[in-house]
ZAFILUM-501035 format. One record per residue (C-alpha): residue number from 1; residue in three letters; z, y, x. Coordinates in nm, 4 decimals, decimal comma, padded with zeros to 6 digits. Layout:
<recs>
[NUM "ala" [Z Y X]]
...
</recs>
This chain:
<recs>
[1 "met" [01,2812 -00,9640 -01,1575]]
[2 "ala" [00,9641 -00,8199 -01,0678]]
[3 "leu" [00,8479 -00,7948 -00,7082]]
[4 "thr" [00,8526 -00,4323 -00,5592]]
[5 "leu" [00,4901 -00,3796 -00,4270]]
[6 "met" [00,3763 -00,1810 -00,1308]]
[7 "tyr" [00,0147 -00,0511 -00,0683]]
[8 "ile" [-00,1345 00,0811 00,2461]]
[9 "thr" [-00,3732 00,4086 00,2400]]
[10 "asn" [-00,4047 00,7396 00,3596]]
[11 "asn" [-00,6314 00,8140 00,0820]]
[12 "pro" [-00,4432 01,0550 -00,1625]]
[13 "asp" [-00,6658 00,9753 -00,4475]]
[14 "ile" [-00,5919 00,6105 -00,3921]]
[15 "ala" [-00,2487 00,6677 -00,3334]]
[16 "lys" [-00,2168 00,8585 -00,6724]]
[17 "val" [-00,3794 00,5409 -00,8497]]
[18 "ala" [-00,1393 00,3166 -00,6696]]
[19 "glu" [00,1573 00,5335 -00,8019]]
[20 "glu" [00,0354 00,5544 -01,1243]]
[21 "his" [-00,0143 00,1934 -01,1885]]
[22 "gly" [00,3529 00,0921 -01,0619]]
[23 "val" [00,3289 00,0465 -00,6842]]
[24 "glu" [00,6790 00,1462 -00,5816]]
[25 "arg" [00,5969 00,2059 -00,1967]]
[26 "ile" [00,2888 00,3809 -00,0202]]
[27 "trp" [00,2581 00,3045 00,3089]]
[28 "val" [00,0980 00,5308 00,6006]]
[29 "asp" [00,0248 00,3086 00,9258]]
[30 "leu" [00,0476 00,4808 01,2348]]
[31 "glu" [00,0877 00,1386 01,4741]]
[32 "ile" [-00,1888 00,1300 01,7205]]
[33 "leu" [-00,0171 00,0310 02,0181]]
[34 "gly" [-00,1262 -00,3238 02,1372]]
[35 "lys" [-00,2655 -00,4355 01,7522]]
[36 "glu" [-00,6449 -00,4071 01,8547]]
[37 "glu" [-00,5604 -00,6703 02,1531]]
[38 "arg" [-00,3427 -00,8800 01,9471]]
[39 "gln" [-00,5784 -00,9206 01,6206]]
[40 "lys" [-00,8939 -00,8960 01,7959]]
[41 "asn" [-01,0576 -01,1942 01,6761]]
[42 "met" [-00,9162 -01,1474 01,3053]]
[43 "asp" [-01,0505 -01,0139 01,0167]]
[44 "cys" [-00,7730 -00,7648 00,9779]]
[45 "val" [-00,7731 -00,3905 00,8818]]
[46 "lys" [-00,7201 -00,1593 01,1661]]
[47 "ser" [-00,5706 00,1540 01,0224]]
[48 "his" [-00,6525 00,4891 01,1760]]
[49 "his" [-00,3815 00,7021 01,0038]]
[50 "thr" [-00,2517 01,0162 01,1448]]
[51 "leu" [00,0756 01,2295 01,1293]]
[52 "asn" [-00,1423 01,4588 00,9162]]
[53 "asp" [-00,1850 01,1797 00,6431]]
[54 "val" [00,1745 01,1407 00,6376]]
[55 "lys" [00,1972 01,5354 00,5302]]
[56 "ile" [-00,0719 01,4858 00,2775]]
[57 "ile" [00,0535 01,1913 00,1281]]
[58 "ser" [00,4403 01,2811 00,1117]]
[59 "lys" [00,3189 01,6035 -00,0949]]
[60 "ile" [00,1176 01,4536 -00,3663]]
[61 "leu" [00,3754 01,1255 -00,4550]]
[62 "lys" [00,6096 01,1884 -00,7455]]
[63 "lys" [00,7762 00,8490 -00,7645]]
[64 "ser" [00,6531 00,6056 -00,5003]]
[65 "glu" [00,8538 00,6033 -00,1866]]
[66 "leu" [00,6766 00,6804 00,1219]]
[67 "met" [00,6715 00,4218 00,3948]]
[68 "val" [00,5749 00,4972 00,7468]]
[69 "arg" [00,5004 00,2150 01,0141]]
[70 "ile" [00,5496 00,3609 01,3646]]
[71 "asn" [00,4345 00,1929 01,6837]]
[72 "pro" [00,6654 -00,1043 01,8595]]
[73 "trp" [00,9671 00,0635 02,0286]]
[74 "asn" [00,8449 00,2434 02,3390]]
[75 "lys" [00,9041 00,5833 02,5502]]
[76 "asp" [00,7871 00,8164 02,2886]]
[77 "ser" [00,9551 00,6244 02,0031]]
[78 "val" [01,2246 00,8879 01,9721]]
[79 "asn" [00,9806 01,2016 01,9223]]
[80 "glu" [00,7693 00,9705 01,7041]]
[81 "ile" [01,0757 00,9159 01,4732]]
[82 "glu" [01,1462 01,2738 01,4640]]
[83 "asn" [00,7858 01,3833 01,3918]]
[84 "val" [00,7334 01,1367 01,0921]]
[85 "ile" [01,0625 01,2552 00,9441]]
[86 "ser" [00,9901 01,6096 00,9647]]
[87 "ala" [00,6437 01,5105 00,8001]]
[88 "gly" [00,7909 01,3714 00,5182]]
[89 "ala" [00,8403 00,9606 00,5592]]
[90 "lys" [01,0786 00,8450 00,3289]]
[91 "arg" [01,1171 00,5103 00,4893]]
[92 "ile" [01,0533 00,4156 00,8473]]
[93 "met" [00,8901 00,0510 00,9423]]
[94 "leu" [00,9567 -00,0885 01,2871]]
[95 "pro" [00,6950 -00,3298 01,3855]]
[96 "met" [00,6806 -00,6093 01,6786]]
[97 "trp" [01,0400 -00,5760 01,7824]]
[98 "lys" [01,1691 -00,8536 01,9934]]
[99 "thr" [01,5287 -00,7883 02,1006]]
[100 "phe" [01,8573 -00,6690 01,9188]]
[101 "glu" [01,8607 -00,3931 02,1635]]
[102 "glu" [01,5454 -00,2700 02,0519]]
[103 "val" [01,6617 -00,2788 01,6827]]
[104 "asp" [01,9882 -00,1166 01,7513]]
[105 "thr" [01,8062 00,1639 01,9419]]
[106 "phe" [01,5573 00,2081 01,6527]]
[107 "leu" [01,8468 00,2173 01,3914]]
[108 "ser" [02,0879 00,4497 01,5694]]
[109 "thr" [01,8019 00,7018 01,6302]]
[110 "val" [01,7116 00,6976 01,2552]]
[111 "lys" [02,0864 00,7006 01,1707]]
[112 "asn" [02,0455 00,6749 00,8091]]
[113 "arg" [01,8452 00,9798 00,7874]]
[114 "val" [01,5964 00,7848 00,5743]]
[115 "pro" [01,6018 00,3856 00,4857]]
[116 "thr" [01,4479 00,1701 00,7218]]
[117 "thr" [01,2547 -00,1711 00,7444]]
[118 "leu" [01,2456 -00,4127 01,0236]]
[119 "leu" [00,8922 -00,5926 01,0465]]
[120 "leu" [00,9731 -00,9310 01,1961]]
[121 "glu" [00,6744 -01,0744 01,3561]]
[122 "thr" [00,7538 -01,2310 01,6662]]
[123 "lys" [00,8996 -01,5594 01,7485]]
[124 "glu" [01,1678 -01,3361 01,9821]]
[125 "ala" [01,2784 -01,1770 01,6679]]
[126 "val" [01,3315 -01,5016 01,4907]]
[127 "glu" [01,5224 -01,6043 01,8000]]
[128 "cys" [01,7842 -01,2919 01,7775]]
[129 "leu" [01,7903 -01,2722 01,3851]]
[130 "asp" [02,1367 -01,4005 01,3830]]
[131 "asp" [02,2608 -01,0719 01,5593]]
[132 "val" [02,0279 -00,8437 01,4127]]
[133 "ile" [02,1535 -00,9406 01,0504]]
[134 "lys" [02,5012 -00,8263 01,1427]]
[135 "his" [02,4099 -00,4976 01,2352]]
[136 "pro" [02,5791 -00,2101 01,0045]]
[137 "leu" [02,2886 00,0085 00,9879]]
[138 "leu" [02,0217 -00,2551 00,8967]]
[139 "asp" [01,8515 -00,1948 00,5237]]
[140 "glu" [01,6025 -00,4340 00,4644]]
[141 "ile" [01,3433 -00,7022 00,6898]]
[142 "his" [00,9821 -00,7624 00,5921]]
[143 "ile" [00,8244 -01,1179 00,7667]]
[144 "gly" [00,4740 -01,0222 00,8851]]
[145 "leu" [00,2537 -01,3391 00,8541]]
[146 "asn" [-00,0154 -01,2245 01,0545]]
[147 "asp" [00,1267 -01,1205 01,4095]]
[148 "leu" [00,4116 -01,3933 01,3586]]
[149 "his" [00,1616 -01,6675 01,3225]]
[150 "leu" [00,0079 -01,5896 01,6435]]
[151 "ser" [00,3213 -01,5366 01,8270]]
[152 "tyr" [00,3845 -01,9243 01,7348]]
[153 "asn" [00,0275 -02,0005 01,8356]]
[154 "leu" [-00,0682 -02,0903 01,4963]]
[155 "ser" [-00,4210 -02,0863 01,3471]]
[156 "phe" [-00,3629 -02,0067 00,9895]]
[157 "met" [-00,0920 -01,7652 00,8924]]
[158 "phe" [00,0185 -01,9227 00,5986]]
[159 "glu" [00,1209 -02,2316 00,8066]]
[160 "leu" [00,4579 -02,0413 00,8240]]
[161 "leu" [00,4741 -02,0861 00,4534]]
[162 "thr" [00,4716 -02,4755 00,4619]]
[163 "asn" [00,6366 -02,5336 00,8045]]
[164 "gly" [00,9604 -02,4095 00,7041]]
[165 "thr" [00,9366 -02,1213 00,9328]]
[166 "val" [00,9291 -01,8396 00,6545]]
[167 "glu" [01,1822 -02,0548 00,4314]]
[168 "thr" [01,4608 -02,0788 00,7031]]
[169 "ile" [01,4223 -01,7097 00,7733]]
[170 "cys" [01,4359 -01,6137 00,3708]]
[171 "arg" [01,7423 -01,8631 00,3457]]
[172 "lys" [01,9164 -01,6662 00,6316]]
[173 "leu" [01,8589 -01,3276 00,5004]]
[174 "his" [01,9723 -01,4327 00,1379]]
[175 "lys" [02,2935 -01,5702 00,2712]]
[176 "ala" [02,3512 -01,2496 00,4471]]
[177 "gly" [02,2479 -01,0328 00,1482]]
[178 "ile" [01,9631 -00,8446 00,3080]]
[179 "pro" [01,6590 -00,7370 00,0917]]
[180 "tyr" [01,3426 -00,9343 00,2291]]
[181 "gly" [00,9776 -00,9980 00,1309]]
[182 "phe" [00,7099 -01,1507 00,3231]]
[183 "gly" [00,3322 -01,1247 00,3788]]
[184 "gly" [00,0703 -00,9904 00,1329]]
[185 "ile" [-00,1127 -01,0967 -00,1881]]
[186 "ala" [-00,4395 -01,0723 -00,3125]]
[187 "gln" [-00,5886 -01,0407 -00,6524]]
[188 "ile" [-00,4768 -01,3244 -00,8932]]
[189 "gly" [-00,7646 -01,5792 -00,8931]]
[190 "thr" [-00,8577 -01,5069 -00,5633]]
[191 "gly" [-00,7510 -01,6036 -00,2038]]
[192 "gln" [-00,8104 -01,8868 00,0738]]
[193 "leu" [-00,4558 -02,0087 -00,0443]]
[194 "pro" [-00,4534 -01,8524 -00,4266]]
[195 "ala" [-00,2343 -01,5855 -00,4956]]
[196 "glu" [-00,0640 -01,7498 -00,7751]]
[197 "met" [00,0781 -02,0030 -00,5461]]
[198 "ile" [00,1887 -01,7249 -00,2882]]
[199 "met" [00,3660 -01,5535 -00,5791]]
[200 "thr" [00,5407 -01,8310 -00,7043]]
[201 "glu" [00,6810 -01,9137 -00,3494]]
[202 "his" [00,8033 -01,5551 -00,3541]]
[203 "tyr" [01,0229 -01,6583 -00,6491]]
[204 "arg" [01,1225 -01,9651 -00,4933]]
[205 "leu" [01,2549 -01,8180 -00,1771]]
[206 "lys" [01,4078 -01,5165 -00,3698]]
[207 "ser" [01,1844 -01,2618 -00,2021]]
[208 "thr" [01,2114 -00,9061 -00,3554]]
[209 "arg" [00,9074 -00,7637 -00,2123]]
[210 "val" [00,5389 -00,8016 -00,1103]]
[211 "ile" [00,2429 -00,5936 00,0386]]
[212 "leu" [-00,0630 -00,5789 -00,2281]]
[213 "ser" [-00,3465 -00,6950 00,0567]]
[214 "arg" [-00,6935 -00,5624 00,1143]]
[215 "gly" [-00,8264 -00,8538 -00,1179]]
[216 "phe" [-00,6018 -00,7163 -00,4160]]
[217 "cys" [-00,8577 -00,3922 -00,4659]]
[218 "lys" [-01,1206 -00,2997 -00,2116]]
[219 "arg" [-01,2094 00,0681 -00,2268]]
[220 "glu" [-01,5483 -00,0307 -00,0910]]
[221 "asp" [-01,6240 -00,2381 -00,3478]]
[222 "thr" [-01,6763 00,0528 -00,6218]]
[223 "asp" [-01,8706 00,3219 -00,6627]]
[224 "ser" [-01,6487 00,5879 -00,7686]]
[225 "ile" [-01,2520 00,6349 -00,7538]]
[226 "gln" [-01,2301 00,6126 -01,1484]]
[227 "asn" [-01,3753 00,2582 -01,1273]]
[228 "phe" [-01,1408 00,1857 -00,8425]]
[229 "glu" [-00,8624 00,2783 -01,0859]]
[230 "lys" [-01,0054 00,0549 -01,3625]]
[231 "asn" [-01,0304 -00,2451 -01,1238]]
[232 "phe" [-00,6801 -00,1640 -00,9734]]
[233 "ala" [-00,5145 -00,1063 -01,3145]]
[234 "asn" [-00,6539 -00,4600 -01,4365]]
[235 "asn" [-00,5346 -00,6218 -01,1273]]
[236 "met" [-00,2050 -00,5038 -01,1609]]
[237 "leu" [-00,1961 -00,6254 -01,5538]]
[238 "gln" [-00,3070 -00,9586 -01,4386]]
[239 "phe" [-00,0467 -00,9498 -01,1550]]
[240 "arg" [00,2674 -00,8562 -01,3573]]
[241 "glu" [00,1544 -01,0773 -01,6637]]
[242 "tyr" [00,1486 -01,3893 -01,3765]]
[243 "glu" [00,4492 -01,2780 -01,2675]]
[244 "ser" [00,6515 -01,3193 -01,5951]]
[245 "lys" [00,5133 -01,6587 -01,6350]]
[246 "ile" [00,7123 -01,7529 -01,3111]]
[247 "asp" [01,0501 -01,6599 -01,4773]]
[248 "asn" [00,9798 -02,0221 -01,7036]]
[249 "leu" [00,9269 -02,2293 -01,3888]]
[250 "ser" [01,1304 -02,5363 -01,3355]]
[251 "thr" [01,2537 -02,6715 -01,0177]]
[252 "ala" [01,0142 -02,9453 -01,0689]]
[253 "asp" [00,7456 -02,6810 -01,0629]]
[254 "tyr" [00,8546 -02,5001 -00,7611]]
[255 "val" [00,8406 -02,8339 -00,5878]]
[256 "asn" [00,4883 -02,9178 -00,6894]]
[257 "asn" [00,3624 -02,5593 -00,5916]]
[258 "ile" [00,4867 -02,6040 -00,2333]]
[259 "asn" [00,3518 -02,9656 -00,2127]]
[260 "glu" [00,0198 -02,8141 -00,3357]]
[261 "met" [00,0211 -02,5509 -00,1048]]
[262 "lys" [00,1169 -02,8129 00,2141]]
[263 "ser" [-00,1989 -02,9957 00,0939]]
[264 "ile" [-00,4124 -02,6885 00,0966]]
[265 "val" [-00,2940 -02,5610 00,4229]]
[266 "asp" [-00,3275 -02,8648 00,6080]]
[267 "glu" [-00,7123 -02,9223 00,4890]]
[268 "ile" [-00,7524 -02,5811 00,5922]]
[269 "val" [-00,6285 -02,6272 00,9305]]
[270 "glu" [-00,7959 -02,9633 00,9553]]
[271 "lys" [-01,1251 -02,7957 00,9144]]
[272 "gln" [-01,0369 -02,5352 01,1692]]
[273 "gly" [-01,0500 -02,8504 01,4061]]
[274 "val" [-00,6812 -02,7451 01,5057]]
[275 "cys" [-00,3887 -03,0060 01,5423]]
[276 "his" [-00,0345 -02,8903 01,5845]]
[277 "val" [00,2177 -03,1411 01,7184]]
</recs>
């Protein structure tokens, strides 16, 4: 098994690089409603993508799927869906949903014209998940760790991996036969919680997709698109090489990995001076 990879960009040159080096899904991000307020104290990328970016990227992709994240469900969502489909979106992602009714209205509006992804990132979404997974139009779910950990008032997003929250959701989705993934992953050998550990946890939980995060390959760290492509290609090679090693891990290896993750996460949370009951 190889994880399906997603990469967020509205830059046509970077999109071409990502596609050429094996990224299966290019992600244009139109979500703006409520995002700045939710993540105002976090070191997160706030995208400023536009509908025109969807049109441009859709014309240059030959193999990769173009996914567009729209805004959380609101009075203008029906028009937004029509616009992104007309602009060339091949998949639509709905963020910040909290009720079965929102999901039902979204899926019924798209009506199988393109595949869909539900971005699960609220505790309310977790609470209504049993009903959502029975929806006949449901395609896949991605668990968003950034906003979900804020929804649970946690101080570090990877607490969701070590406190059982993500595992419980994944087990439920796996049993229902729904494709799923969670969070993002940085370059191999980097990350506050090492990327290798997160990748191993994807395999333990039978996840099939992940976002390549900002820390995977930064355009601003290179002086040209040629050097960016060189770095990106090297990072992809390292990623896939490490991924191939996971196939040979034993159950004991997976247990050791999650235990080591818990130790690192607990230490990070402790240093932040936060105690969770």
